[in-house]
C-alpha positions in Angstrom: 0.2 -0.2 -0.2 1.2 3.6 -1.0 0.8 5.8 1.9 2.1 9.2 2.5 1.5 11.7 5.8 2.2 15.3 5.3 2.6 15.9 9.1 1.4 19.9 10.5 1.9 21.2 7.0 0.2 25.0 6.5 -1.9 25.0 3.5 -1.9 27.7 0.7 -5.0 26.6 -1.1 -7.2 30.1 -2.3 -10.6 28.6 -2.7 -9.8 25.7 -0.9 -11.7 24.3 1.8 -8.6 24.0 4.1 -6.7 27.5 3.2 -4.7 28.9 5.7 -4.8 26.1 8.4 -2.2 23.7 9.6 -3.3 20.2 9.3 -2.1 16.5 8.3 -2.6 15.2 4.9 -2.8 11.7 4.4 -1.9 10.6 0.7 -3.4 7.1 -0.2 -2.3 5.4 -3.6 -2.0 8.9 -5.4 -5.3 10.3 -3.6 -5.9 12.7 -0.8 -7.7 10.1 1.5 -7.7 12.5 4.8 -6.9 16.1 5.9 -7.1 16.8 9.6 -5.9 18.0 12.7 -4.6 14.5 13.7 -4.2 11.8 10.9 -2.8 8.4 11.6 -2.0 5.4 9.1 0.2 2.5 10.4 3.2 2.1 8.4 3.1 5.2 6.2 5.8 7.3 5.0 5.9 10.8 6.8 7.1 14.0 6.1 7.3 16.6 9.0 9.4 19.8 10.4 11.9 19.6 7.6 13.2 17.7 4.8 16.3 15.7 4.4 16.2 14.1 1.0 18.6 13.5 -1.7 18.8 15.9 -4.7 17.5 13.0 -6.9 14.5 12.7 -5.1 14.6 9.2 -4.9 13.7 8.1 -1.7 11.7 10.1 1.4 12.4 8.7 4.6 11.1 10.4 7.9 12.2 13.5 8.5 12.1 15.4 11.5 13.7 18.7 12.9 12.4 22.4 13.2 14.7 24.1 10.3 11.7 24.8 8.0 8.1 25.5 8.0 6.5 23.3 5.4 3.8 24.8 3.4 1.8 22.9 0.8 -0.4 24.1 -2.1 -1.8 22.8 -5.4 0.9 21.8 -7.8 2.5 24.6 -9.5 2.4 24.9 -13.6 5.0 26.8 -15.8 3.4 27.8 -18.7 7.0 28.4 -20.6 9.8 26.2 -20.4 12.4 24.9 -23.4 13.9 21.6 -22.8 16.0 21.6 -26.1 14.6 18.2 -27.4 14.6 17.0 -29.9 17.9 18.6 -31.5 19.9 19.8 -28.6 19.4 17.2 -25.9 23.0 18.1 -24.4 21.6 21.3 -23.2 18.7 19.7 -21.1 16.5 17.0 -22.7 13.0 16.0 -21.6 14.2 14.1 -18.3 16.3 16.5 -17.2 14.1 19.4 -17.7 11.0 17.4 -15.9 14.0 16.8 -13.1 14.6 20.6 -12.9 10.8 21.4 -12.5 10.3 18.8 -9.8 13.2 20.6 -8.0 11.4 24.0 -8.8 8.2 22.7 -7.3 6.1 22.2 -10.7 3.7 19.5 -10.9 3.4 20.6 -14.5 5.0 22.3 -17.1 4.3 23.5 -20.6 7.0 23.0 -23.2 8.1 25.3 -26.1 8.0 24.1 -29.6 11.2 25.9 -31.0 13.3 22.7 -31.2 15.2 21.1 -34.2 12.9 19.8 -35.9 10.4 22.4 -34.7 7.5 20.7 -32.9 4.5 21.5 -35.2 2.6 18.3 -36.1 1.1 15.4 -34.4 4.4 13.3 -34.5 6.2 16.0 -32.6 3.6 16.3 -29.9 3.5 12.6 -29.5 7.1 12.3 -29.6 7.2 14.7 -26.6 4.6 12.7 -24.5 6.0 9.7 -25.2 9.6 10.8 -23.6 7.7 12.4 -20.6 5.8 9.2 -19.6 6.4 8.0 -16.3 7.7 11.1 -15.0 6.3 12.6 -11.9 5.9 16.0 -13.5 3.1 16.1 -16.3 4.6 17.8 -19.5 2.1 19.8 -21.1 3.2 20.6 -25.0 2.7 24.1 -27.0 2.3 23.3 -30.5 4.2 25.6 -33.0 1.6 28.3 -34.7 3.2 28.3 -38.0 5.1 25.6 -39.8 8.7 25.6 -38.9 8.0 28.9 -36.8 8.1 30.6 -40.1 5.4 33.2 -39.9 4.5 31.9 -43.2 1.6 28.9 -43.2 -0.4 28.0 -40.2 0.8 24.8 -38.7 -1.7 21.9 -38.4 -3.1 23.4 -35.3 -6.1 20.7 -35.4 -3.8 17.5 -35.9 -1.7 19.0 -32.8 -4.5 19.7 -30.5 -5.8 16.2 -30.9 -2.6 15.0 -30.5 -2.1 16.5 -27.2 -1.2 19.9 -27.3 -2.4 22.5 -25.0 -1.5 25.9 -26.5 0.0 27.4 -29.7 3.0 29.6 -30.2 6.0 30.1 -32.2 8.2 31.2 -28.8 10.0 34.2 -29.5 9.4 34.8 -33.3 7.1 37.1 -34.4 4.2 36.5 -36.5 4.4 39.3 -39.1 1.5 38.3 -41.1 -1.9 39.9 -39.5 -3.9 37.7 -41.6 -2.1 34.8 -40.3 -2.6 35.9 -36.6 -6.2 36.7 -37.6 -6.8 33.0 -38.5 -5.2 31.8 -35.6 -7.3 33.5 -33.3 -10.6 32.6 -35.3 -9.4 28.9 -34.6 -8.6 29.4 -31.0 -12.4 30.9 -30.9 -13.7 27.8 -32.6 -12.2 25.5 -30.3 -12.8 27.1 -27.0 -9.8 26.3 -24.9 -6.4 26.3 -26.5 -4.8 29.8 -26.5 -2.5 31.4 -29.0 0.4 32.4 -27.3 2.4 35.6 -28.4 5.6 36.7 -27.5 5.3 41.1 -28.1 8.2 42.3 -29.9 8.5 44.3 -33.1 11.4 42.5 -35.0 12.3 45.3 -36.5 12.5 48.0 -33.8 14.3 45.3 -31.5 16.5 44.2 -34.1 20.2 43.6 -33.2 19.2 45.0 -29.5 21.4 43.8 -26.6 19.2 45.2 -23.5 16.6 47.4 -22.5 16.9 50.8 -24.2 17.7 53.5 -21.6 20.2 55.5 -20.0 22.1 52.3 -19.0 22.2 51.3 -22.6 23.8 54.6 -23.7 26.0 54.3 -20.8 27.5 50.8 -21.8 27.0 51.4 -25.5 25.0 48.5 -26.0 22.3 48.7 -28.4 19.1 48.4 -26.9 15.2 47.1 -27.4 13.0 50.0 -26.9 9.7 49.5 -24.9 8.0 50.4 -27.7 8.6 47.4 -29.8 6.8 45.7 -27.4 4.0 47.9 -27.1 3.3 48.1 -31.1 3.1 44.3 -31.3 0.9 44.0 -28.4 -1.4 46.8 -29.6 -1.8 45.2 -33.0 -2.4 41.5 -31.4 -5.1 43.2 -29.0 -6.8 44.8 -31.7 -7.0 41.4 -34.0 -8.3 39.8 -30.8 -10.9 42.3 -30.1 -11.9 41.8 -34.0 -11.6 37.8 -34.3 -12.2 36.6 -30.7 -10.3 33.6 -29.5 -8.0 33.6 -26.5 -4.8 35.3 -26.9 -2.1 34.9 -24.3 0.6 37.6 -24.0 3.6 35.6 -23.1 6.4 37.3 -20.8 5.1 40.8 -20.8 8.2 43.3 -19.6 6.9 46.9 -19.8 4.4 49.3 -17.7 3.1 50.2 -21.1 2.0 46.5 -21.7 0.7 46.1 -18.6 -1.7 49.1 -19.1 -2.5 48.0 -22.6 -3.6 44.2 -21.1 -5.5 45.8 -18.2 -7.5 47.9 -20.4 -8.2 45.1 -22.6 -9.2 42.7 -19.7 -11.5 45.6 -18.6 -13.2 45.6 -21.8 -13.9 42.0 -21.5 -11.6 41.0 -24.1 -10.0 37.0 -23.6 -6.7 38.0 -22.9 -4.3 36.2 -20.3 -0.6 37.4 -19.4 2.5 35.8 -17.9 5.6 37.5 -16.4 9.3 35.7 -16.1 10.0 35.6 -12.4 13.3 37.4 -13.1 11.9 40.4 -14.5 10.4 41.0 -11.6 13.4 41.2 -9.7 16.6 42.1 -11.9 16.6 45.5 -13.4 18.9 46.6 -16.4 21.8 48.1 -13.9 23.0 44.5 -13.5 24.5 44.5 -16.7 27.3 46.8 -15.5 29.7 44.3 -15.8 28.8 42.7 -19.1 27.8 39.9 -17.5 26.3 37.3 -19.9 24.3 35.4 -17.3 22.3 38.7 -17.4 21.5 38.6 -21.0 17.6 37.7 -21.4 14.6 38.2 -23.9 12.5 40.2 -22.8 15.3 42.3 -21.5 16.0 43.3 -18.0 13.9 46.6 -17.7 14.5 49.6 -15.2 12.7 50.0 -12.2 9.7 51.8 -13.4 8.9 48.8 -15.7 9.3 46.5 -12.8 6.8 48.2 -10.2 4.5 48.3 -13.2 5.2 44.4 -13.3 4.7 43.9 -9.6 1.4 45.9 -9.4 0.2 43.8 -12.4 1.2 40.5 -10.8 -0.9 41.9 -7.8 -3.9 42.9 -9.5 -4.4 40.2 -11.4 -3.6 41.9 -14.7 -0.7 39.4 -15.1 -2.0 35.8 -14.6 0.8 33.8 -14.2 4.6 33.8 -13.4 6.7 31.7 -15.4 10.2 30.2 -15.7 11.1 31.2 -19.0 13.8 28.2 -18.7 15.9 28.6 -21.4 19.2 26.6 -21.0 22.5 26.9 -22.8 25.8 25.3 -22.9 29.1 27.2 -22.3 30.0 27.6 -25.8 27.1 29.8 -26.3 27.0 31.7 -23.1 30.5 31.9 -21.8 31.8 34.5 -24.3 31.8 38.0 -25.0 28.4 39.8 -24.4 27.6 40.6 -27.9 27.5 37.2 -29.5 26.1 35.4 -26.3 23.0 33.6 -26.4 19.8 35.2 -24.6 18.1 33.2 -21.9 19.0 31.7 -18.7 17.5 28.5 -16.6 14.9 29.1 -14.3 12.8 26.3 -12.9 14.7 25.5 -9.9 14.6 29.2 -8.6 11.5 30.5 -10.4 9.4 30.5 -6.9 12.4 31.9 -4.7 13.1 34.7 -7.2 9.4 35.7 -7.2 8.9 35.4 -3.7 12.0 37.3 -2.8 10.7 40.0 -5.8 7.3 40.4 -4.3 7.6 39.6 -0.5 6.3 42.8 0.9 4.4 43.9 -2.3 1.5 41.6 -2.0 0.2 38.4 0.0 1.6 34.9 -0.2 -1.7 33.9 -1.2 -1.6 36.0 -4.5 1.6 34.7 -5.4 0.7 31.2 -5.0 -2.7 31.9 -7.2 -0.4 33.0 -9.7 1.7 29.7 -9.9 -1.5 27.4 -9.5 -5.0 28.5 -10.6 -3.8 31.7 -13.0 -1.6 29.2 -15.3 -4.5 26.4 -15.0 -7.0 28.8 -16.2 -4.9 30.0 -19.0 -4.8 26.4 -20.1 -8.5 25.5 -19.5 -7.1 23.0 -17.0 -9.4 22.1 -14.0 -8.4 23.9 -10.7 -6.9 21.6 -8.3 -7.3 22.1 -4.3 -5.9 20.0 -1.3 -9.3 18.4 -0.3 -10.1 14.8 0.3 -11.0 12.5 -2.7 -8.8 15.0 -4.9 -5.9 13.3 -6.8 -2.7 14.3 -4.9 -0.9 17.3 -7.1 1.0 19.0 -4.3 3.7 21.3 -4.0 5.7 21.6 -0.5 7.7 24.9 0.1 8.7 27.6 3.0 8.2 31.1 2.1 10.6 32.2 4.7 13.7 30.6 4.5 16.8 32.3 3.5 19.3 30.2 1.3 22.2 31.0 -1.0 22.0 29.2 -4.5 24.9 26.9 -5.4 25.6 24.6 -8.2 24.5 21.9 -5.9 21.1 23.2 -5.8 20.9 22.6 -9.6 19.1 20.0 -11.3 19.7 21.0 -14.6 22.5 20.0 -16.8 23.2 23.6 -18.4 24.0 26.5 -15.3 23.3 29.6 -16.9 21.9 31.4 -14.1 22.6 34.5 -12.4 21.3 33.5 -9.0 24.7 31.3 -8.2 25.6 33.1 -5.1 22.5 35.0 -4.6 20.5 35.2 -1.3 17.1 34.4 -2.3 14.0 34.2 0.3 11.4 31.0 0.0 12.2 27.6 -1.6 10.4 25.1 -3.1 11.0 21.4 -1.1 9.3 18.9 -3.3 6.1 17.7 -5.2 3.8 15.1 -4.9 1.8 13.8 -7.7 -0.3 10.8 -8.1 1.8 8.3 -6.1 5.4 9.7 -6.6 6.7 12.1 -4.0 10.1 13.9 -4.5 12.0 15.8 -2.5 14.8 18.1 -2.8 18.0 18.6 -0.8 17.5 21.3 1.7 20.0 20.7 4.5 22.9 22.9 2.8 22.3 26.8 2.5 19.4 26.8 4.8 19.7 29.7 7.5 
């Protein structure tokens, strides 16, 4: 019999029956069998107080202590990760990406289609799902919007959806053809669930840009990516959605003007959702003073005015989800001069800690957890998950207060392109329970 007791954990489950209570939770055969003040089950494994499991998550013995205050919530969902598979598996791969997601507290992760070859047909979707079978983290494939991400002809959206695609998008490629975008939105309106995901950036205005355009880019002598590049692209897509209907998801908004446009569209009752990358909530363009390539990302790190607008957008619900925007790169593409270095950082292992550090004192823990649970599920049309008796176990364990320093030992990802090594962060994912599988991360080192 497969039984696990989570002992004296604090529940953060907005809208759930046990929100903000401290309880015992019995998971039996992959289902939450009992929630109460004192739950017992002879022979059940227990997690209580603190976690002392290996980083591989291979086992979860009875663990005791008072170093950590364990909280639980419905399993977190990441809407934007790149696993580099097929084509560049040495940078990540399906299994490694899902392991990193588990280490970061995610029980499900949506995977981008910008692979080699592009994931733009039924076979490509099937390949991803087949490779992910048996892993405790659920892989949610995002199908390509256009064939080969070329922006010239719509991909086989129906076939991809029938194969298991949960959304469509061309990652960070612009769909210049407004007619194609209109058709994609009309298709989305017809099927009702799968959103069209867009990365708002005018490629002509942003061409050759290396960082946020502003005083810092001028000082450093780097070509900037102006906020208006995001604004113009977003204005077009919002206008097309208002005309055609469908579900438009704005991925990784990064500007104050972008947040304002999305807020206004939602006020007009347009079917718009949006996400922000966790690192864009914490880091600003001043980080690039030393030309460190680990801070080179798309969308670029903006200045404090934009960051404050992003935080407010998360707080008031204009932004529905916080994402990792996990983009593994090997040393050959990242550890070199700033100009030719690739954009992107890994984010799955640190997304919660980074967002929590950025937003602590700005908004409640409840709202932050909503942006990791119910918000992303709503974007994809997935049912809500709660901590309640009879529900399938889909649980994230975390501590929102623990202070820790990120080291290479904390990273599961093959690639280590992150700016957070050596950085002090507040809050940490501790593990996941999904179905009959529990996976814990090692937390004894670096805990204050």
